[in-house]
C-alpha positions, 0 to 999 in steps of 0.5 A: 507754319509748324515752327511758329506753332511750336514757338507758341506752344513753348516747345522751342524759341525763335533763335533755336528754330532759325539755327535748325532751319539753317543747318537742315539737310535739303529735302528733309521736312523741318519737323523730321529734322527738329526731332532727329536733331534732338531739338524737340520730341516726336510727341511735341511735333505731333501735337504741333501738327495736330494743332496746325491741322485742327485734328486730334493727335494720339500715339499708336502701336502697330502690332495692336492694330486689328488685321481686319482693319488692315484689310480695309486699306490695300498696300498700294493705298497705305504706302502711297499716302503713308497712312495706317487704318486705326479705327472703324465706326460704322462707315467712318474709317480713322487713319493715322498719319505723321503729317497733315493730309490735304483735302485732296488726299482725304477726298482721294482716300474716300474715293479709293476706299469707299468709306468716310475718312478722318485722320489723326496725327501720330508721333513721327515714325509710328506710321513708318514702323506700322507700314513695314510691319503690315505691308512690307514686301520683304519681311524683316526681323521685328525690331520689338523682338530684337529689343526684347531679346536684348533685355533677356540676355542682359544687354539692356536694362528693362527700365530703359525699354520704352525709352529705347523703343521711342528713340528707335521709332522716332528716327524711322523715315520712309525711303523717299524722304531719305533719298530726297534729303540726300539730294538723290531725287527731287520731290516731283520725280519721286512722286511720279515714280512712286505712282508707277511703283504702285503697279509693280510687286517689286520692293521700292528700292529695287524698283528705283534702281531698275 
């Protein structure tokens, strides 16, 4: 359990964990809640998850990923499994994930992509931001540009740029988790609908409303 690992790593104590478990919104992952409530950092969570899964952890920047790598993974696959391609050596593709991937998911990725697949854990929000950056069906203003603009006009001290970006990034979650945490849809129903959505060209929100 991720909570016990975080305790063993000295990130939080048992009393604090129990308190956060008692006030966690239904449907929200405990790791997400620990970060959003300010109990632990996104980096601490990624290190705990990586230890639990016995994989590496690292930090990524979506705009640093090569477009050639993005082309290796169709949007429907990246969005369905919430993964981003970040490296390719020979026939082995490295994926970034914010959560632990099961052997079944890894096998499905290998089958769908025709490549050997391994993964690393990255801080919460980094894959979510990357999926929007590379795969969003409706393009939005880039948050990095908005941050740069705030600095240019004097609304934000340049020394706070990295802190502001990390705070923004760590509070990004995918629509499905938000809807589940609000009790609007249960996990099984969302998974079934998400499979149907992969066959359409509609943005997920519009598809769910329809």
